[in-house]
C-alpha positions in Angstrom: 98.8 5.8 -1.7 99.8 4.2 1.5 101.0 7.5 3.0 97.7 9.1 2.0 95.7 6.4 3.8 98.1 6.7 6.9 97.5 10.5 7.1 93.8 10.1 7.0 94.1 7.3 9.8 96.2 9.6 11.8 93.8 12.7 11.3 90.8 10.7 12.4 92.5 9.2 15.5 94.1 12.4 16.7 90.6 13.8 17.1 89.4 10.8 18.9 92.3 10.6 21.4 91.8 14.3 22.0 88.4 13.5 23.1 89.3 10.5 25.1 87.2 8.1 23.0 87.9 4.6 21.9 87.7 3.7 18.4 84.2 2.3 18.6 82.9 5.4 20.3 82.6 5.0 24.2 84.6 7.2 26.5 87.9 5.9 28.1 87.8 4.7 31.6 88.4 7.8 33.8 91.8 8.7 35.3 92.7 9.4 38.8 93.8 12.9 37.8 93.3 15.6 35.4 96.9 15.8 34.8 97.1 12.1 33.7 94.1 12.6 31.3 95.7 15.5 29.7 98.8 13.6 29.2 97.0 10.8 27.6 95.1 13.0 25.3 98.3 14.9 24.5 99.5 11.5 22.8 97.3 12.9 19.8 100.1 15.1 19.0 102.8 12.2 18.7 100.9 10.0 16.5 102.4 9.7 13.0 101.9 7.7 9.7 104.6 6.3 7.7 103.7 4.9 4.0 105.8 1.9 2.5 105.2 0.1 -0.7 102.5 -2.2 0.5 101.5 -0.7 4.1 100.7 2.3 6.1 102.4 2.2 9.5 100.6 4.2 12.3 102.9 4.6 15.3 104.1 7.3 17.8 107.0 9.7 17.4 109.0 8.3 20.3 109.5 4.8 21.9 108.4 6.4 25.4 105.2 7.6 23.9 104.6 4.4 22.1 105.1 2.5 25.5 102.7 4.7 27.3 100.1 4.5 24.5 100.5 0.7 24.4 100.0 0.2 28.1 96.9 2.1 28.0 95.7 0.8 24.8 96.0 -2.8 26.2 95.5 -2.2 29.9 97.9 -3.9 32.3 98.5 -4.9 36.1 101.7 -3.5 37.5 103.0 -5.1 40.7 105.2 -2.9 42.9 107.4 -3.6 45.9 107.9 -1.0 48.5 111.7 -0.1 49.0 113.3 -0.8 52.2 113.9 2.4 54.4 117.2 4.0 53.6 119.7 4.3 56.6 119.4 7.9 58.2 122.1 10.1 57.6 123.4 12.7 60.2 122.5 16.3 59.8 125.5 18.4 58.6 124.1 22.0 59.3 124.5 23.7 62.8 120.8 24.8 62.7 119.7 21.2 61.8 121.7 19.6 64.7 120.1 22.0 67.3 116.6 21.3 66.4 114.7 19.3 69.1 113.4 16.9 69.9 115.2 15.1 66.9 118.1 13.0 67.3 121.1 13.8 64.8 119.9 11.0 62.5 116.1 11.9 62.5 114.4 13.5 59.5 111.6 16.1 59.9 108.1 14.9 58.9 106.9 15.7 55.5 104.3 18.7 54.8 101.8 16.1 53.7 102.2 14.2 56.9 101.7 17.5 58.8 98.7 18.3 56.8 97.3 14.8 57.5 98.0 15.3 61.2 96.0 18.5 61.4 93.2 16.9 59.4 93.0 14.0 61.8 92.6 16.5 64.7 96.2 16.3 66.1 96.8 18.4 69.2 99.5 19.2 71.6 99.4 20.6 75.1 100.0 24.3 75.2 101.7 25.9 78.2 101.1 29.6 77.2 100.7 31.6 80.3 99.2 30.2 83.4 96.4 28.1 81.5 97.3 24.8 80.2 95.1 23.5 77.3 95.3 21.5 74.1 95.5 23.2 70.8 95.9 22.2 67.1 99.6 23.1 66.1 100.5 24.8 62.7 101.9 22.8 59.9 105.2 24.5 60.5 105.2 23.6 64.2 104.6 20.1 63.4 107.4 19.9 60.9 109.7 21.4 63.5 108.8 18.9 66.3 107.9 15.5 64.7 110.0 13.3 62.9 109.0 11.3 59.8 108.9 8.2 61.8 107.0 9.5 64.7 104.4 11.2 62.4 103.7 8.0 60.5 103.3 6.0 63.7 100.6 8.7 65.0 98.9 8.6 61.6 98.8 4.7 61.6 97.5 4.8 65.3 94.6 7.2 64.6 93.4 5.6 61.2 94.4 2.0 61.7 96.4 1.7 58.5 99.2 -0.5 58.0 102.1 0.2 55.6 101.7 -1.7 52.2 104.9 -3.8 51.2 103.5 -5.1 47.9 100.6 -3.7 45.8 99.2 -3.8 42.2 98.4 -0.7 40.0 95.5 -1.8 37.8 95.6 0.3 34.4 92.3 -0.2 32.5 92.2 -0.6 28.8 91.8 2.8 26.9 91.8 1.9 23.2 93.4 4.4 21.0 93.8 2.8 17.6 91.3 0.5 15.7 92.0 -2.9 14.6 93.6 -3.4 11.0 90.4 -5.1 10.0 87.8 -2.4 11.4 85.1 -1.1 9.1 86.6 2.4 9.8 90.0 1.6 8.1 88.3 -0.1 5.4 86.0 3.0 4.6 89.2 5.2 4.8 91.0 2.9 2.3 88.2 2.7 0.0 87.9 6.6 0.2 91.6 6.9 -0.8 91.3 4.5 -3.7 88.4 6.6 -4.8 90.2 10.0 -4.8 92.9 8.0 -6.9 90.3 7.2 -9.4 90.4 3.5 -8.4 87.5 1.2 -7.6 87.9 -1.0 -4.7 85.7 -3.7 -6.3 88.1 -4.1 -9.0 
């Protein structure tokens, strides 16, 4: 009996989680990316039911899936602290050592930094031919000529941004399972009793 009730609860809630809806009907709070939304709705496949002598237990098939589901079901505030910069390591390849204007301990800027610099209108003085003019360099050129640190300084100078040392990520509540005393669960239980030929009023 409890296993049958559990299966019905899982069936109903799988459909709801796939649709990204709370037990009482409204849509979940939107996620920052489609990938995260897909990952949350994919938890519907991990839902399972276990029937005991006197209870139907609804949970997820792995501890990690259950942790993610609980964090989103309850909502949470998670503080983060920036890790201190790692000490630079000398380049080992001959090709890397010859790159200029880097020092042996510098690291080339990342592709995302180079893309950001181009979007901010970063230009360099071009000395092609007799005419000297400013041009917007390619991403490849920026990565070959600017270090991570230098690129970060230019970006902060142009945007006024400051590096965050502490921040908090807010996860809004996205309810996935109904309360044990909800009308929906009572209706599912009554339906299961009826299938077994029992009357809930007895």
